[in-house]
C-alpha positions as CSV (number, residue, x, y, z in Angstrom):
1,M,0.0,0.0,0.0
2,H,1.3,3.5,-0.9
3,Q,1.7,6.0,1.9
4,G,-1.5,8.1,2.2
5,Q,-3.7,5.5,0.4
6,Q,-6.8,4.6,2.4
7,F,-8.2,1.1,2.6
8,E,-10.9,-0.6,4.7
9,R,-10.8,-3.2,7.4
10,S,-13.6,-4.8,9.4
11,V,-13.4,-4.6,13.2
12,F,-15.5,-6.5,15.9
13,F,-15.8,-5.3,19.5
14,V,-17.0,-8.3,21.5
15,S,-17.9,-8.4,25.2
16,D,-19.8,-10.2,27.9
17,G,-21.0,-6.8,29.0
18,T,-21.8,-3.5,27.3
19,A,-18.6,-3.6,25.0
20,I,-17.9,0.0,26.1
21,T,-14.4,-0.9,27.4
22,A,-13.5,-2.9,24.2
23,E,-14.8,-0.1,22.0
24,T,-13.1,2.7,23.9
25,L,-9.7,1.0,24.0
26,G,-10.1,-0.3,20.4
27,H,-10.9,3.1,19.0
28,S,-7.9,4.6,20.9
29,L,-5.6,2.1,19.2
30,L,-7.3,2.3,15.8
31,A,-7.0,6.1,15.8
32,Q,-3.3,5.6,15.3
33,F,-4.0,4.4,11.7
34,P,-5.8,7.3,10.0
35,N,-5.2,5.8,6.5
36,V,-7.5,2.9,7.3
37,K,-11.3,3.1,7.3
38,F,-12.6,0.8,9.9
39,N,-16.0,-0.8,9.5
40,V,-17.1,-1.5,13.1
41,R,-19.5,-4.0,14.5
42,I,-20.3,-4.0,18.2
43,I,-21.5,-7.3,19.8
44,P,-22.3,-7.0,23.5
45,Y,-23.5,-9.5,26.1
46,I,-21.8,-12.7,24.8
47,S,-21.7,-14.8,27.9
48,S,-22.1,-18.3,26.7
49,E,-20.3,-20.6,24.3
50,E,-23.4,-21.0,22.2
51,A,-23.5,-17.2,21.7
52,A,-19.8,-17.1,21.0
53,L,-20.2,-19.7,18.2
54,K,-22.7,-17.5,16.5
55,V,-20.2,-14.6,16.7
56,V,-17.5,-16.8,15.2
57,E,-19.8,-17.6,12.3
58,E,-20.4,-13.9,11.7
59,I,-16.7,-13.1,11.8
60,N,-15.8,-16.0,9.5
61,A,-18.5,-14.9,7.0
62,C,-17.0,-11.4,7.1
63,Y,-13.5,-12.9,6.4
64,H,-14.8,-15.0,3.4
65,E,-16.6,-12.0,2.0
66,E,-13.8,-9.5,2.3
67,G,-10.7,-11.7,2.0
68,E,-9.0,-9.9,4.9
69,L,-8.8,-11.1,8.5
70,P,-11.1,-9.0,10.7
71,L,-9.7,-7.4,13.8
72,V,-11.5,-8.6,17.0
73,F,-11.2,-6.7,20.3
74,D,-12.8,-8.6,23.1
75,T,-13.2,-8.1,26.9
76,L,-14.4,-11.6,27.7
77,V,-13.8,-12.9,31.3
78,D,-14.9,-16.5,30.8
79,A,-11.9,-18.4,29.4
80,N,-14.2,-20.9,27.6
81,V,-16.1,-18.2,25.8
82,R,-12.9,-16.5,24.9
83,D,-11.4,-19.7,23.5
84,V,-14.4,-20.1,21.2
85,I,-14.0,-16.5,19.9
86,N,-10.3,-17.2,19.3
87,T,-11.2,-20.0,16.8
88,A,-12.4,-17.4,14.4
89,N,-10.5,-16.5,11.2
90,A,-9.4,-13.1,12.6
91,V,-6.7,-11.2,14.3
92,N,-7.8,-11.7,18.0
93,L,-6.8,-8.8,20.3
94,D,-7.9,-9.8,23.8
95,V,-8.0,-6.8,26.1
96,F,-8.0,-8.6,29.4
97,E,-6.2,-11.9,29.0
98,G,-2.6,-10.7,29.2
99,M,-3.2,-7.9,31.8
100,I,-5.4,-10.0,34.1
101,S,-2.8,-12.8,34.3
102,K,0.0,-10.3,35.1
103,L,-2.1,-8.7,37.8
104,E,-3.0,-12.1,39.3
105,Q,0.7,-12.9,39.6
106,E,1.6,-9.6,41.1
107,L,-1.3,-9.3,43.5
108,K,-1.1,-13.0,44.4
109,T,-4.8,-13.4,44.4
110,A,-7.3,-14.7,41.8
111,P,-9.7,-12.4,39.9
112,T,-13.4,-12.8,40.5
113,K,-14.2,-14.1,37.0
114,L,-17.6,-12.4,37.3
115,I,-19.0,-11.2,34.1
116,G,-19.9,-7.6,33.4
117,Q,-18.0,-6.1,36.3
118,T,-16.3,-3.3,34.3
119,H,-19.4,-1.1,34.3
120,A,-21.3,-2.6,37.2
121,V,-22.7,-0.4,39.9
122,T,-20.3,-1.3,42.6
123,N,-20.4,2.1,44.4
124,T,-24.0,3.4,44.8
125,E,-22.8,6.7,46.1
126,H,-20.7,7.3,43.0
127,Y,-23.5,6.2,40.8
128,K,-25.9,8.6,42.4
129,A,-23.4,11.4,42.1
130,R,-23.2,10.8,38.4
131,I,-26.9,10.7,37.9
132,D,-27.5,13.8,40.0
133,A,-24.8,15.6,38.0
134,V,-26.5,14.6,34.7
135,H,-29.8,15.9,35.9
136,F,-28.1,19.1,36.9
137,A,-26.5,19.5,33.5
138,L,-29.9,18.9,31.8
139,D,-31.7,21.3,34.1
140,N,-29.1,24.0,33.6
141,D,-28.5,23.6,29.8
142,D,-28.3,26.5,27.4
143,G,-29.0,29.2,30.0
144,A,-32.5,27.8,30.6
145,R,-32.1,28.3,34.4
146,T,-29.6,30.4,36.2
147,R,-30.8,30.4,39.8
148,H,-28.9,27.2,40.6
149,Y,-25.5,28.5,39.4
150,D,-24.3,28.8,43.0
151,K,-24.5,24.9,43.1
152,A,-22.5,24.5,39.8
153,D,-18.9,23.3,39.9
154,I,-18.3,24.9,36.5
155,I,-20.2,27.0,34.0
156,L,-19.3,26.6,30.3
157,I,-19.8,29.6,28.2
158,G,-19.4,30.2,24.4
159,V,-21.3,31.1,21.3
160,S,-24.2,29.0,20.1
161,R,-23.1,25.5,18.8
162,S,-19.6,25.6,20.2
163,G,-19.9,22.3,22.0
164,K,-21.1,23.4,25.4
165,T,-24.0,20.9,25.9
166,P,-22.2,17.7,24.9
167,T,-19.2,18.7,27.0
168,A,-21.4,19.4,30.0
169,I,-23.2,16.0,29.7
170,Y,-19.9,14.1,29.3
171,L,-18.3,15.8,32.4
172,S,-21.4,15.1,34.5
173,L,-21.8,11.5,33.4
174,Q,-18.2,10.5,33.4
175,F,-16.9,12.5,36.4
176,G,-20.0,13.5,38.4
177,I,-19.3,17.2,38.0
178,R,-22.1,19.6,38.2
179,V,-22.0,21.6,34.9
180,A,-24.1,24.5,33.8
181,N,-23.7,26.1,30.4
182,Y,-24.7,29.5,29.0
183,P,-24.6,30.7,25.4
184,L,-23.5,34.3,25.0
185,T,-25.9,35.9,22.5
186,E,-25.3,38.6,20.0
187,E,-26.9,41.1,22.4
188,D,-24.4,40.0,25.1
189,L,-21.5,40.3,22.7
190,D,-22.6,43.8,21.5
191,D,-22.3,45.0,25.1
192,N,-18.8,43.5,25.2
193,R,-19.3,42.3,28.7
194,L,-20.6,39.4,30.7
195,P,-24.3,39.2,31.6
196,K,-24.9,40.0,35.3
197,V,-25.9,36.4,36.0
198,L,-22.4,35.3,34.9
199,R,-20.5,38.1,36.6
200,D,-21.8,36.9,39.9
201,H,-20.2,33.5,39.3
202,K,-17.1,34.6,37.4
203,K,-14.7,32.3,39.1
204,K,-16.7,29.3,37.8
205,L,-16.6,30.3,34.2
206,F,-14.8,28.4,31.4
207,G,-14.9,29.4,27.8
208,L,-15.1,27.2,24.7
209,M,-13.7,28.7,21.4
210,I,-14.0,27.2,17.9
211,D,-12.6,28.2,14.5
212,P,-15.0,30.2,12.3
213,D,-15.0,27.6,9.4
214,R,-16.0,24.8,11.8
215,L,-18.7,26.9,13.4
216,V,-20.1,27.8,10.0
217,A,-20.3,24.1,9.0
218,I,-22.1,23.2,12.3
219,R,-24.6,26.0,12.0
220,T,-25.2,25.3,8.4
221,E,-26.4,21.8,9.3
222,R,-28.9,23.5,11.6
223,K,-30.0,26.6,9.6
224,A,-28.5,26.5,6.1
225,G,-28.4,29.9,4.3
226,S,-29.2,31.9,7.4
227,R,-27.4,34.9,8.8
228,Y,-26.8,32.8,11.9
229,A,-24.7,30.4,9.8
230,S,-22.9,33.0,7.7
231,Y,-19.1,33.3,7.9
232,S,-19.3,37.0,8.8
233,Q,-21.7,36.4,11.6
234,C,-19.7,33.5,13.1
235,Q,-16.4,35.4,12.8
236,M,-17.9,38.5,14.4
237,E,-19.3,36.5,17.4
238,L,-16.0,34.6,17.9
239,R,-13.9,37.8,17.8
240,A,-16.2,39.4,20.3
241,I,-16.3,36.5,22.7
242,E,-12.6,36.0,22.6
243,G,-12.2,39.6,23.6
244,I,-14.5,39.0,26.6
245,F,-12.5,35.9,27.6
246,I,-9.3,37.9,27.5
247,S,-10.4,41.1,29.1
248,E,-12.3,39.3,31.9
249,G,-9.5,36.8,32.5
250,I,-11.7,33.8,31.8
251,P,-9.8,30.6,30.9
252,F,-10.8,29.2,27.6
253,L,-10.0,26.4,25.2
254,N,-10.1,26.1,21.4
255,V,-12.0,22.9,20.9
256,T,-12.1,22.8,17.0
257,E,-10.0,19.7,16.6
258,M,-10.8,18.0,19.9
259,S,-13.0,15.1,20.9
260,I,-15.5,15.5,23.8
261,E,-13.2,13.3,25.9
262,E,-10.2,15.4,25.2
263,I,-12.1,18.7,25.8
264,S,-13.3,17.4,29.2
265,T,-9.9,16.1,30.3
266,R,-8.2,19.4,29.3
267,I,-10.9,21.3,31.3
268,L,-10.2,19.3,34.4
269,Q,-6.5,19.8,33.9
270,I,-6.7,23.5,33.4
271,T,-9.3,24.2,36.2
272,G,-8.0,21.7,38.8
273,L,-11.6,20.6,39.4
274,N,-11.9,17.4,41.5
275,R,-13.7,14.5,40.0
276,R,-16.6,13.5,42.2
277,V,-16.3,9.9,41.0
278,S,-13.5,7.8,39.6
């Protein structure tokens, strides 16, 4: 294959639970190969040898159809089920097998072998903290309510469609952080100052910036051909809000090329916010 040439490869994420762990790790590894287009199939809750045999049939059918060995990431605890999956015509990349055996040797104790423990609710207080934080983020989304800002851990601000809501939801669900978000409108930007409701909570503010071209593309999907989605409007809003961030000393981050996970991690790093759950 010539450098820069793109080709396709099938990938299976197989798990006895939700497959979130296999998918998360797998995507992190596959992201290192941008020239490959990966066709992903997610197969959760494979907890018996019978179910595993059906998965093997699907993987083998994929191999015979495409002529390339599929990549299989699995997080299977049961060794018998894992052995069945390993009979497939595929490149088997077991996420747990090597690590669990090393941990077992080092800790000198056997693992539980219980299925589905990765995302099980083992700490009810942490689970409740996450759910409460998600409810808070939804209740305080897009400036809908402001009277509970005193209870927020952080308040995300930015222009419309700059990624505030998905970032707030991720921070709340993943880390149990109480996040509000507030869009600065054209009227706010014309005044070149923060609205009073935000000035009262200035220490909690964090800004999200985005490049004009990206903002135009996002807004065009919502309202094509509108002034709202025009380049001049987006550029004007972004220049104005960046001026506010700088003059008010509000920390901010350009999120144009970042995933939600990276945005959230960078926010925690910059602000020093403590995760309520881990």
